[in-house]
VOKEPA-665882 format. One record per residue (C-alpha): x, z, y. Coordinates in steps of 0.1 Angstrom, whole numbers, plus 5000, padded with zeros to 4 digits. Example, Ala and Ser with C-alpha at 12.3 -4.5 7.8 and 13.67 -1.06 7.14 Angstrom:
BEGIN
{{5123; 5078; 4955}}
{{5137; 5071; 4989}}
END
This chain:
BEGIN
{{5153; 5108; 5036}}
{{5142; 5103; 5074}}
{{5128; 5131; 5093}}
{{5091; 5121; 5097}}
{{5077; 5155; 5109}}
{{5050; 5145; 5136}}
{{5043; 5117; 5120}}
{{5006; 5100; 5110}}
{{5006; 5079; 5078}}
{{4978; 5068; 5060}}
{{4981; 5052; 5022}}
{{4956; 5035; 5009}}
{{4951; 5037; 4970}}
{{4967; 5068; 4967}}
{{4958; 5089; 4943}}
{{4977; 5071; 4913}}
{{5008; 5049; 4909}}
{{5028; 5037; 4936}}
{{5004; 5050; 4960}}
{{5007; 5085; 4949}}
{{5041; 5082; 4949}}
{{5045; 5070; 4986}}
{{5022; 5097; 4995}}
{{5043; 5121; 4979}}
{{5080; 5109; 4993}}
{{5060; 5106; 5030}}
{{5049; 5145; 5023}}
{{5083; 5154; 5011}}
{{5094; 5136; 5044}}
{{5073; 5161; 5066}}
{{5050; 5134; 5076}}
{{5012; 5143; 5080}}
{{4996; 5123; 5051}}
{{4961; 5106; 5047}}
{{4954; 5101; 5011}}
{{4927; 5074; 5005}}
{{4908; 5058; 4974}}
{{4874; 5049; 4963}}
{{4866; 5083; 4943}}
{{4858; 5111; 4961}}
{{4868; 5139; 4932}}
{{4903; 5121; 4930}}
{{4909; 5122; 4965}}
{{4901; 5156; 4970}}
{{4923; 5165; 4941}}
{{4954; 5148; 4950}}
{{4952; 5161; 4988}}
{{4952; 5193; 4973}}
{{4978; 5190; 4955}}
{{5001; 5174; 4979}}
{{4991; 5199; 5005}}
{{5007; 5229; 4981}}
{{5040; 5219; 4986}}
{{5041; 5196; 5024}}
{{5049; 5208; 5055}}
{{5029; 5187; 5073}}
{{4991; 5182; 5070}}
{{4971; 5163; 5043}}
{{4938; 5150; 5042}}
{{4918; 5132; 5020}}
{{4894; 5103; 5033}}
{{4878; 5083; 5010}}
{{4876; 5047; 5016}}
{{4866; 5013; 5000}}
{{4886; 4986; 5012}}
{{4863; 4959; 5005}}
{{4843; 4974; 5028}}
{{4853; 4966; 5068}}
{{4827; 4997; 5080}}
{{4850; 5018; 5055}}
{{4882; 5007; 5068}}
{{4874; 5010; 5101}}
{{4856; 5045; 5097}}
{{4894; 5052; 5079}}
{{4916; 5046; 5106}}
{{4891; 5064; 5132}}
{{4892; 5094; 5116}}
{{4926; 5097; 5109}}
{{4929; 5092; 5150}}
{{4903; 5116; 5158}}
{{4923; 5141; 5134}}
{{4958; 5137; 5149}}
{{4955; 5114; 5175}}
{{4976; 5087; 5165}}
{{4988; 5062; 5135}}
{{5025; 5056; 5129}}
{{5026; 5042; 5095}}
{{4999; 5022; 5074}}
{{5007; 5016; 5040}}
{{4982; 4990; 5021}}
{{4985; 4996; 4986}}
{{4951; 4997; 4973}}
{{4946; 4967; 4947}}
{{4933; 4958; 4917}}
{{4937; 4931; 4888}}
{{4916; 4912; 4868}}
{{4937; 4890; 4842}}
{{4917; 4862; 4825}}
{{4918; 4822; 4828}}
{{4894; 4806; 4856}}
{{4869; 4794; 4828}}
{{4862; 4833; 4820}}
{{4862; 4849; 4859}}
{{4834; 4858; 4869}}
{{4825; 4853; 4904}}
{{4822; 4893; 4907}}
{{4855; 4896; 4895}}
{{4870; 4868; 4920}}
{{4858; 4885; 4947}}
{{4864; 4918; 4941}}
{{4904; 4910; 4937}}
{{4900; 4888; 4970}}
{{4884; 4916; 4988}}
{{4905; 4946; 4978}}
{{4937; 4931; 4977}}
{{4936; 4908; 5010}}
{{4903; 4919; 5027}}
{{4910; 4954; 5023}}
{{4947; 4946; 5042}}
{{4930; 4926; 5069}}
{{4904; 4952; 5074}}
{{4927; 4982; 5076}}
{{4956; 4964; 5096}}
{{4931; 4950; 5121}}
{{4914; 4988; 5128}}
{{4951; 5002; 5127}}
{{4977; 4981; 5149}}
{{4963; 4990; 5182}}
{{4967; 5026; 5178}}
{{5003; 5021; 5160}}
{{5011; 5002; 5189}}
{{4997; 5027; 5212}}
{{5018; 5054; 5195}}
{{5050; 5037; 5205}}
{{5051; 5015; 5178}}
{{5055; 5020; 5138}}
{{5051; 5000; 5104}}
{{5021; 4981; 5083}}
{{5039; 4981; 5053}}
{{5018; 4962; 5027}}
{{5026; 4965; 4984}}
{{5024; 4932; 4972}}
{{5040; 4915; 4943}}
{{5060; 4892; 4924}}
{{5028; 4875; 4916}}
{{5030; 4864; 4955}}
{{5054; 4839; 4951}}
{{5051; 4833; 4912}}
{{5023; 4818; 4894}}
{{5007; 4826; 4856}}
{{4980; 4816; 4835}}
{{4954; 4842; 4838}}
{{4961; 4853; 4875}}
{{4937; 4826; 4892}}
{{4926; 4856; 4909}}
{{4954; 4881; 4914}}
{{4979; 4849; 4923}}
{{4957; 4841; 4948}}
{{4954; 4875; 4966}}
{{4986; 4878; 4964}}
{{4999; 4848; 4975}}
{{4975; 4849; 5007}}
{{4990; 4886; 5013}}
{{5022; 4870; 5016}}
{{5014; 4846; 5039}}
{{4991; 4870; 5060}}
{{5019; 4896; 5062}}
{{5043; 4871; 5074}}
{{5019; 4855; 5102}}
{{5007; 4896; 5113}}
{{5044; 4900; 5113}}
{{5051; 4874; 5140}}
{{5018; 4884; 5158}}
{{5026; 4921; 5163}}
{{5063; 4922; 5164}}
{{5063; 4922; 5205}}
{{5037; 4952; 5205}}
{{5062; 4973; 5186}}
{{5045; 4969; 5151}}
{{5066; 4962; 5127}}
{{5050; 4945; 5094}}
{{5071; 4943; 5061}}
{{5058; 4930; 5026}}
{{5072; 4949; 4996}}
{{5070; 4928; 4963}}
{{5077; 4946; 4927}}
{{5078; 4931; 4900}}
{{5066; 4951; 4864}}
{{5058; 4988; 4872}}
{{5055; 5014; 4846}}
{{5018; 5027; 4862}}
{{4982; 5026; 4852}}
{{4974; 4993; 4867}}
{{4946; 4972; 4853}}
{{4937; 4998; 4826}}
{{4973; 4999; 4811}}
{{4984; 5031; 4809}}
{{5022; 5040; 4814}}
{{5043; 5047; 4781}}
{{5079; 5054; 4770}}
{{5074; 5019; 4756}}
{{5077; 5006; 4792}}
{{5106; 5028; 4804}}
{{5124; 4993; 4816}}
{{5102; 4988; 4843}}
{{5101; 4997; 4877}}
{{5090; 5033; 4882}}
{{5063; 5037; 4912}}
{{5091; 5057; 4930}}
{{5114; 5032; 4931}}
{{5089; 5010; 4953}}
{{5080; 5045; 4972}}
{{5116; 5049; 4980}}
{{5117; 5017; 4993}}
{{5088; 5027; 5016}}
{{5109; 5054; 5031}}
{{5142; 5031; 5033}}
{{5121; 5006; 5057}}
{{5115; 5035; 5078}}
{{5148; 5045; 5081}}
{{5158; 5010; 5102}}
{{5166; 5009; 5132}}
{{5144; 4998; 5160}}
{{5160; 4962; 5166}}
{{5160; 4952; 5123}}
{{5130; 4940; 5107}}
{{5132; 4934; 5069}}
{{5102; 4911; 5064}}
{{5100; 4909; 5026}}
{{5115; 4929; 4998}}
{{5118; 4920; 4962}}
{{5118; 4945; 4934}}
{{5124; 4939; 4899}}
{{5136; 4960; 4867}}
{{5173; 4954; 4863}}
{{5170; 4947; 4826}}
{{5137; 4938; 4814}}
{{5137; 4929; 4777}}
{{5155; 4894; 4764}}
{{5130; 4864; 4759}}
END
């Protein structure tokens, strides 16, 4: 595990599932961690829990990433509190899985604005501060749905395909400013995503900490190396 003492990290969607696992790993490595999600109560509760075991500072800042102003405020408040940002993990995401014939405009817009817009808003605000801190990382949590379409995935696939393209373009835009940009693309993960609750029935799936470990592995890479895309799959999914 890298020593992240003094590093300032922001994790969106970090009150449960993958985001919480990432926040826990960062805290265990000594980083200052900004916990963020839409629910004020959940953010405060998770920040308190992490603060009890962390060596760095833990701050809870509610943010709806669909709002450009909220994302700007998240980053500005972080910089005001700590003076810098070293790592941004864009994890906030939602999924509504239904055919295009049944998907509402509101469901479409919510997925695009959360899964794609939120990454743009947070990254655009954070990138100059990461560069000013001497360089760091923007790590986007995507999905294998960034490359594999499926029925009922019209909104989710669109947002994740877009995230893959945006991440690769961001990497090219920011590499000479010392900001490394990577995309982690997990397959099935045993999390409370889109209303599905974790259970032993899905023990074959990736666990949230598998993705969190990949985040920490990226942060250990030397400055001359950039793993721009990581695909993670369950080792032995059920045979079809």
